[in-house]
DRENMAR-35126 format. One record per residue (C-alpha): residue in one letter; x, y, z. Coordinates in Angstrom, 2 decimals, padded with zeros to 5 digits. Each point is the difference from the previous one (the first is absolute). Example, Ala and Ser with C-alpha at 12.3 -4.5 7.8 and 13.67 -1.06 7.14 Angstrom:
% DRENMAR-35126
{aa->A; x->012.30; y->-004.50; z->007.80}
{aa->S; x->001.37; y->003.44; z->-000.66}
% end
This chain:
% DRENMAR-35126
{aa->M; x->137.68; y->121.17; z->078.24}
{aa->K; x->-001.03; y->-002.59; z->002.59}
{aa->T; x->-003.77; y->-000.33; z->-000.33}
{aa->L; x->-002.37; y->-002.05; z->002.15}
{aa->L; x->-003.36; y->-000.98; z->-001.45}
{aa->S; x->-002.23; y->-000.88; z->002.94}
{aa->F; x->-003.15; y->-001.98; z->-000.85}
{aa->G; x->-002.66; y->000.48; z->002.68}
{aa->H; x->001.84; y->002.89; z->001.63}
{aa->G; x->-001.40; y->-000.05; z->003.52}
{aa->Y; x->000.94; y->000.04; z->003.65}
{aa->S; x->003.27; y->-001.96; z->-000.05}
{aa->S; x->001.08; y->001.12; z->-003.47}
{aa->Q; x->-000.28; y->003.63; z->001.01}
{aa->A; x->002.51; y->-000.53; z->002.80}
{aa->L; x->002.52; y->-001.41; z->-002.49}
{aa->A; x->-000.69; y->002.89; z->-002.38}
{aa->E; x->000.92; y->002.48; z->002.74}
{aa->I; x->003.45; y->-001.59; z->000.24}
{aa->L; x->000.59; y->-000.21; z->-003.76}
{aa->V; x->-001.22; y->003.52; z->-000.81}
{aa->Q; x->002.48; y->001.37; z->002.51}
{aa->Q; x->002.71; y->-001.94; z->-001.84}
{aa->G; x->-000.91; y->001.66; z->-003.30}
{aa->W; x->-002.12; y->-002.79; z->-001.48}
{aa->R; x->-002.98; y->000.48; z->-002.27}
{aa->V; x->-003.02; y->-001.85; z->001.44}
{aa->I; x->-003.16; y->-000.78; z->-001.97}
{aa->G; x->-002.94; y->-001.39; z->001.93}
{aa->T; x->-003.23; y->-001.55; z->-001.24}
{aa->S; x->-003.34; y->000.08; z->001.75}
{aa->R; x->-003.64; y->-000.51; z->-000.87}
{aa->T; x->-000.59; y->003.36; z->001.72}
{aa->P; x->003.28; y->001.93; z->-000.42}
{aa->G; x->-001.53; y->003.22; z->001.35}
{aa->K; x->-000.30; y->-001.64; z->003.42}
{aa->R; x->003.59; y->-001.29; z->-000.04}
{aa->R; x->001.87; y->003.26; z->-000.66}
{aa->Q; x->003.56; y->000.01; z->001.28}
{aa->Q; x->002.63; y->002.66; z->-000.34}
{aa->G; x->002.56; y->-000.88; z->-002.65}
{aa->V; x->-002.03; y->-002.93; z->-001.39}
{aa->E; x->-001.72; y->-000.01; z->-003.39}
{aa->M; x->-003.39; y->-001.60; z->000.59}
{aa->I; x->-001.89; y->-001.47; z->-002.96}
{aa->P; x->-003.26; y->-001.97; z->-000.25}
{aa->F; x->000.14; y->-003.71; z->-000.73}
{aa->P; x->-002.03; y->-001.42; z->-001.65}
{aa->G; x->-000.60; y->002.90; z->-002.37}
{aa->T; x->003.52; y->001.05; z->-001.04}
{aa->D; x->002.27; y->-001.13; z->-002.81}
{aa->M; x->002.74; y->-001.58; z->002.10}
{aa->A; x->002.44; y->-000.74; z->-002.85}
{aa->P; x->002.09; y->003.18; z->000.40}
{aa->H; x->000.15; y->-000.42; z->003.77}
{aa->L; x->001.06; y->-003.63; z->-000.26}
{aa->A; x->002.67; y->001.06; z->-002.47}
{aa->A; x->001.29; y->002.75; z->002.30}
{aa->A; x->000.12; y->-002.17; z->003.14}
{aa->T; x->003.24; y->-001.49; z->001.25}
{aa->H; x->-001.66; y->-001.54; z->003.06}
{aa->I; x->-003.55; y->-001.28; z->000.61}
{aa->L; x->-001.90; y->-000.53; z->003.26}
{aa->I; x->-003.24; y->-002.00; z->000.00}
{aa->S; x->-002.41; y->000.55; z->002.88}
{aa->A; x->-003.18; y->-000.80; z->-001.91}
{aa->A; x->-001.65; y->-003.12; z->001.42}
{aa->P; x->-000.90; y->-003.02; z->-002.13}
{aa->D; x->-003.46; y->-001.53; z->-000.12}
{aa->K; x->-001.55; y->-003.18; z->-001.34}
{aa->T; x->000.80; y->001.07; z->-003.56}
{aa->G; x->003.69; y->000.52; z->000.75}
{aa->D; x->002.36; y->002.96; z->000.29}
{aa->P; x->-001.50; y->003.17; z->-001.55}
{aa->V; x->003.34; y->001.49; z->-001.08}
{aa->L; x->001.25; y->-003.15; z->-001.71}
{aa->Q; x->-003.35; y->-000.48; z->-001.70}
{aa->E; x->000.40; y->003.38; z->-001.69}
{aa->F; x->003.75; y->000.31; z->-000.47}
{aa->G; x->001.56; y->-003.43; z->000.46}
{aa->A; x->001.67; y->-000.12; z->-003.42}
{aa->H; x->001.31; y->003.56; z->000.28}
{aa->I; x->001.41; y->-000.63; z->003.48}
{aa->A; x->001.63; y->-003.28; z->-001.03}
{aa->A; x->001.87; y->001.85; z->-002.74}
{aa->G; x->000.98; y->002.96; z->002.20}
{aa->A; x->003.57; y->000.61; z->001.18}
{aa->Y; x->-001.05; y->000.82; z->003.54}
{aa->E; x->002.72; y->000.05; z->002.63}
{aa->W; x->-002.36; y->-000.99; z->002.83}
{aa->L; x->-003.60; y->-001.10; z->000.44}
{aa->G; x->-001.57; y->-000.24; z->003.42}
{aa->Y; x->-003.21; y->-001.95; z->000.63}
{aa->L; x->-001.77; y->000.66; z->003.30}
{aa->S; x->-001.47; y->-003.28; z->001.20}
{aa->T; x->-001.13; y->-001.11; z->003.46}
{aa->T; x->001.08; y->-002.37; z->002.76}
{aa->G; x->-003.40; y->-001.62; z->-000.55}
{aa->V; x->001.71; y->-002.18; z->-002.64}
{aa->Y; x->001.40; y->-002.17; z->002.82}
{aa->G; x->-003.39; y->-001.02; z->001.35}
{aa->D; x->-000.53; y->-001.26; z->003.54}
{aa->H; x->002.92; y->-001.33; z->002.08}
{aa->Q; x->-001.71; y->-000.05; z->003.42}
{aa->G; x->002.28; y->002.69; z->001.39}
{aa->A; x->003.29; y->-001.48; z->-001.27}
{aa->W; x->002.76; y->002.06; z->-001.61}
{aa->V; x->000.22; y->000.22; z->-003.81}
{aa->D; x->002.61; y->001.48; z->-002.33}
{aa->E; x->000.28; y->000.61; z->-003.74}
{aa->D; x->000.88; y->-003.64; z->-000.66}
{aa->T; x->-003.15; y->-001.33; z->001.71}
{aa->P; x->-002.34; y->-001.69; z->-002.54}
{aa->L; x->-002.88; y->002.18; z->-001.14}
{aa->T; x->-003.26; y->-001.54; z->001.21}
{aa->P; x->-002.55; y->002.85; z->000.14}
{aa->A; x->-003.20; y->-000.68; z->001.88}
{aa->T; x->-002.08; y->002.76; z->-001.63}
{aa->T; x->-001.11; y->000.79; z->-003.53}
{aa->R; x->001.85; y->003.35; z->000.15}
{aa->G; x->003.16; y->-001.84; z->001.02}
{aa->R; x->-000.29; y->-002.36; z->-002.95}
{aa->W; x->-000.44; y->002.96; z->-002.36}
{aa->R; x->003.19; y->001.50; z->001.43}
{aa->V; x->001.98; y->-003.20; z->-000.54}
{aa->A; x->-001.17; y->-000.02; z->-003.61}
{aa->G; x->000.97; y->003.67; z->-000.28}
{aa->E; x->003.50; y->-000.64; z->001.32}
{aa->T; x->000.49; y->-002.83; z->-002.47}
{aa->A; x->-001.31; y->002.05; z->-002.93}
{aa->W; x->002.29; y->002.93; z->000.72}
{aa->R; x->003.07; y->-002.20; z->000.40}
{aa->I; x->-000.77; y->-001.47; z->-003.42}
{aa->A; x->-000.75; y->003.40; z->-001.52}
{aa->H; x->003.37; y->001.60; z->000.71}
{aa->R; x->003.36; y->-001.28; z->001.18}
{aa->N; x->000.61; y->003.01; z->002.29}
{aa->T; x->-003.10; y->-000.51; z->002.15}
{aa->H; x->000.33; y->000.20; z->003.81}
{aa->I; x->-002.76; y->-001.23; z->002.32}
{aa->F; x->-000.89; y->001.80; z->003.24}
{aa->R; x->-002.35; y->-001.80; z->002.40}
{aa->L; x->-001.55; y->002.60; z->002.26}
{aa->A; x->-001.41; y->-000.61; z->003.46}
{aa->G; x->-002.78; y->002.19; z->001.42}
{aa->I; x->000.71; y->003.62; z->-000.93}
{aa->Y; x->-000.37; y->002.94; z->002.36}
{aa->G; x->001.37; y->003.53; z->000.15}
{aa->P; x->-001.13; y->003.64; z->-000.23}
{aa->G; x->-003.77; y->000.08; z->-000.20}
{aa->R; x->-000.22; y->-003.77; z->000.55}
{aa->G; x->000.16; y->-000.84; z->003.65}
{aa->P; x->-002.28; y->-000.86; z->002.91}
{aa->F; x->-000.08; y->003.45; z->001.60}
{aa->S; x->-003.01; y->001.44; z->-001.82}
{aa->K; x->-002.04; y->-003.15; z->000.67}
{aa->L; x->000.90; y->000.12; z->003.68}
{aa->R; x->-000.97; y->003.64; z->000.22}
{aa->N; x->-003.36; y->-000.46; z->-001.72}
{aa->G; x->-000.79; y->-003.22; z->001.85}
{aa->T; x->000.04; y->-002.39; z->-002.98}
{aa->A; x->003.21; y->-001.90; z->000.84}
{aa->R; x->-000.51; y->-003.69; z->000.78}
{aa->R; x->002.06; y->-002.63; z->001.81}
{aa->I; x->-000.76; y->-003.28; z->-001.74}
{aa->I; x->001.54; y->-002.84; z->002.00}
{aa->K; x->000.99; y->-003.26; z->-001.69}
{aa->E; x->002.25; y->-002.20; z->002.11}
{aa->G; x->003.54; y->-000.18; z->-001.41}
{aa->Q; x->-000.71; y->002.31; z->-002.97}
{aa->V; x->002.81; y->002.31; z->-001.12}
{aa->F; x->000.50; y->002.33; z->-002.96}
{aa->S; x->003.10; y->001.58; z->-001.48}
{aa->R; x->000.08; y->003.68; z->-000.94}
{aa->I; x->002.10; y->002.50; z->-001.92}
{aa->H; x->000.10; y->003.80; z->000.16}
{aa->R; x->-000.54; y->001.73; z->-003.33}
{aa->D; x->003.33; y->001.88; z->000.26}
{aa->D; x->001.90; y->-003.26; z->000.48}
{aa->I; x->-001.65; y->-001.41; z->-003.13}
{aa->A; x->001.36; y->002.97; z->-001.94}
{aa->R; x->003.47; y->-000.45; z->001.46}
{aa->V; x->000.10; y->-003.68; z->-000.98}
{aa->L; x->-001.15; y->000.76; z->-003.55}
{aa->A; x->002.60; y->002.75; z->-000.36}
{aa->A; x->002.70; y->-002.36; z->001.29}
{aa->S; x->-001.02; y->-002.65; z->-002.54}
{aa->I; x->000.11; y->002.53; z->-002.83}
{aa->A; x->003.53; y->000.94; z->001.09}
{aa->R; x->001.03; y->-003.66; z->000.33}
{aa->P; x->-002.13; y->-002.05; z->-002.43}
{aa->N; x->-000.11; y->-003.79; z->000.14}
{aa->P; x->-002.39; y->-001.11; z->-002.77}
{aa->G; x->-002.42; y->-002.78; z->000.90}
{aa->R; x->000.45; y->000.45; z->003.74}
{aa->A; x->-002.92; y->000.10; z->002.46}
{aa->Y; x->000.05; y->002.02; z->003.22}
{aa->N; x->-002.24; y->000.00; z->003.08}
{aa->L; x->-000.85; y->003.50; z->001.16}
{aa->C; x->-000.93; y->-000.04; z->003.67}
{aa->D; x->001.33; y->001.22; z->003.33}
{aa->N; x->001.74; y->-002.05; z->002.69}
{aa->M; x->-003.00; y->-000.61; z->002.25}
{aa->P; x->-003.02; y->-002.03; z->-001.08}
{aa->A; x->-002.67; y->000.67; z->002.60}
{aa->P; x->-003.65; y->-000.65; z->000.88}
{aa->P; x->-002.23; y->002.78; z->-001.35}
{aa->E; x->-001.42; y->000.68; z->003.46}
{aa->D; x->003.50; y->000.87; z->001.23}
{aa->V; x->000.31; y->002.72; z->-002.63}
{aa->I; x->-003.36; y->001.51; z->000.94}
{aa->G; x->000.94; y->-000.25; z->003.66}
{aa->Y; x->003.28; y->001.86; z->-000.48}
{aa->A; x->-001.67; y->002.71; z->-002.07}
{aa->A; x->-002.62; y->000.47; z->002.71}
{aa->K; x->002.76; y->000.28; z->002.60}
{aa->L; x->001.76; y->002.69; z->-002.06}
{aa->L; x->-003.24; y->001.98; z->-000.24}
{aa->G; x->-000.92; y->-000.53; z->003.63}
{aa->L; x->-003.31; y->-001.57; z->-001.03}
{aa->P; x->-001.71; y->-003.10; z->001.42}
{aa->L; x->000.38; y->-003.31; z->-001.78}
{aa->P; x->-002.85; y->-000.93; z->-002.34}
{aa->P; x->-001.84; y->-003.05; z->001.31}
{aa->A; x->001.33; y->-003.40; z->-001.06}
{aa->E; x->-002.09; y->-001.87; z->-002.58}
{aa->P; x->000.49; y->-003.74; z->-000.57}
{aa->F; x->000.77; y->-000.66; z->-003.64}
{aa->E; x->-002.51; y->-002.85; z->-000.16}
{aa->T; x->-002.97; y->002.25; z->000.79}
{aa->A; x->001.20; y->003.40; z->-001.24}
{aa->E; x->-002.01; y->001.56; z->-002.82}
{aa->M; x->002.42; y->000.52; z->-002.91}
{aa->L; x->-000.19; y->000.42; z->-003.74}
{aa->P; x->001.11; y->-003.12; z->-001.92}
{aa->M; x->003.20; y->001.66; z->-001.25}
{aa->A; x->001.00; y->001.10; z->003.49}
{aa->R; x->-000.69; y->-003.47; z->001.37}
{aa->S; x->002.06; y->-001.59; z->-002.77}
{aa->F; x->003.16; y->001.71; z->001.25}
{aa->Y; x->-000.24; y->-002.08; z->003.16}
{aa->S; x->000.07; y->-003.23; z->-002.02}
{aa->E; x->003.78; y->000.40; z->-000.37}
{aa->N; x->002.36; y->000.06; z->002.98}
{aa->K; x->003.75; y->000.31; z->-000.52}
{aa->R; x->003.11; y->001.90; z->001.01}
{aa->I; x->001.94; y->001.54; z->-002.88}
{aa->K; x->003.80; y->000.11; z->-000.08}
{aa->N; x->001.64; y->003.11; z->-001.46}
{aa->D; x->003.68; y->-001.00; z->000.08}
{aa->R; x->000.43; y->000.28; z->-003.77}
{aa->I; x->-000.69; y->003.74; z->-000.22}
{aa->K; x->002.61; y->000.58; z->002.70}
{aa->D; x->002.66; y->-002.43; z->-001.20}
{aa->E; x->-000.27; y->000.56; z->-003.76}
{aa->L; x->-001.26; y->003.58; z->-000.29}
{aa->G; x->001.61; y->001.43; z->003.12}
{aa->V; x->-003.27; y->001.46; z->001.25}
{aa->S; x->-000.26; y->001.01; z->003.64}
{aa->L; x->-003.66; y->000.47; z->000.80}
{aa->K; x->-000.95; y->003.45; z->001.21}
{aa->Y; x->-002.96; y->-001.54; z->001.83}
{aa->P; x->001.11; y->-003.48; z->001.14}
{aa->D; x->-003.23; y->-000.67; z->001.91}
{aa->Y; x->-003.52; y->001.35; z->000.35}
{aa->R; x->000.87; y->001.89; z->003.18}
{aa->A; x->002.60; y->002.17; z->-001.76}
{aa->G; x->-002.37; y->000.51; z->-002.91}
{aa->L; x->-002.97; y->001.05; z->002.14}
{aa->E; x->002.11; y->002.33; z->002.08}
{aa->S; x->001.22; y->001.73; z->-003.15}
{aa->L; x->-003.50; y->000.29; z->-001.44}
{aa->L; x->-001.35; y->001.53; z->003.19}
{aa->A; x->002.89; y->002.48; z->000.16}
{aa->A; x->-000.74; y->001.05; z->-003.58}
{aa->V; x->-003.70; y->000.46; z->000.76}
{aa->E; x->000.81; y->002.12; z->003.02}
{aa->R; x->002.39; y->002.16; z->-002.03}
{aa->G; x->-002.61; y->000.42; z->-002.69}
% end
């Protein structure tokens, strides 16, 4: 039986699980708080705190969403030897486009040298390397900013907490959660061990444009513009603005045959609003 073991089974992993469960897969998900991550058709187990040996033995495929830290990758630290010896058909490691660092708004693709500008980015580069070494069937997925059901600007606009931070020339790439799941499913169906893929839509855009379009959809006034240089922001939020690049996604289309359901933020926001209105 095809069995996915999903370490750190969260927002994006759940979308993939929906696809696989419908196809008759067994899906096992780990979480520090599995009671909060319940999903129909998915066996949720606590990790740490569970003997993972039988689950690792049952898995044919593994997805790693758990983030590394300064000590390394938490899954490899615990199960590196077991995973290296496993006959897994496919391993997927969810990384980030932050591994590319700052390119002052220029385009980057999967062959661009990895020069992360943040500590988190450097941890991710180390994680990618460790997983490639750990198992020959590892695939790397570099995710742009994730949005989707329950993660969009509409609630912030409605409650008055949305902000338009303006930094001249700044753009970000994004990816809808459902398109992440579709790319992962396509890779599972057409594996290419060792390959890296950028997961993003077709339209990198300034963050203020996204807020502006969401406000237009809701018929609400634009939040006031705040210059980045003087805006009050937490250090982590400010660090995102230290990297400016446009991400190419040709590889997921050309090699995996993926046609994005939400090719730009406009299509994604329109769909999210329609779903909210239906619900």
